C-alpha positions, 0 to 999 in steps of 0.5 A: 720911826717905827712903821705901824705896818710892822706888826698887825693884829686883827684890828690892823694896828701894831701891838703894845706890851705894858711891862707892868702889873699895875692896875693904875697904869693900865687904867690910865692907858685905857683912859687915853684910849690905848689898850695894851695887847699884853701885860708882861710885868718885870720882876726887878730889884728896886733897891736904890744903888749907893748914892743913887738919886731918885731921878736916876733910880726911876730911869734905871728901873723903868729901863730895866723893866722894859728890857726884861719885857722886851726879851720875853716879847721878842721870842713870842711870835705874837709879840716879837714886833711889839712896842714895849712900854714901861714906867717906874715911880719914885717918891722923894722927900728932900733927898730921901727916897721913900719905899714902896710900902708893903708893911704898916711900919713902912707906911707909917714912916712914909706918912710921918715924913710926908705930913705937913711937907712938900715932896717930889714924885718922879716917873720915868717912862721907857718905850722900846720900839719894834726896831729896838730903839729906846726912848725915855722921858722923866717927869717931876710933880711937886706935891704938898700934904697937909699936916695929918691929925692923929685920927687921919694917920691911924685911920689911913694906916688901918685902911690898907690903901697904902699897900704896894704904893710908892711913898705909902700913898695913892693920890687917887685914893683916900690920900687924895684928901691930904693933898694941899697943893700939886704942881705938875702932872696928876697922872704922873703921881698916879703912876704914868704921866699920860701926856708924855707916854702918849707923846712917846708912842705917837712920836714913834709911830704907834696910832695912839688915837686909833680907837677914839672914834670907837669910844665916841 
């Protein structure tokens, strides 16, 4: 287990790197009172391998992101002993992995598959400790969408709220009105399962609750 004294900053706690550029993941950590000291987003190829399952894809990408960030952090004096936290979210309908929609045609394809059906959202969380131990958790949430009307379909695409989102939707945005049923972690669908992320950090000696009194 990593000691909280191995790395220090002006507040006296160890440093934390979030290997993500996602404002949603940053916001979720901040919601839990956890403030990363640096953001080191990793540019990795997110193309699934042949016959790769959604679970394996999420785990591989989260691990890859953490490893890329670790290499950068370890050569920086201010971050050389930091914890590295990463995550990757994958949406799957049946066995079909949905893309992170960047084009309207991609988003439209996702919506057609999601409309009126159940799907699964997997997020893998990867933590690399100051001693370079690796800890991982995979979380699954089941979500069902209503059957979308033509008006809902067209207006959602026109909104652009789908852009850059796994599966072409953000549950915390307009698409939240499409969700009929959710079984599992809501924050997992947003992009970072808070219970599991906090448990990983806490279990490896990071003071997850150190700022809670400041927020009171």
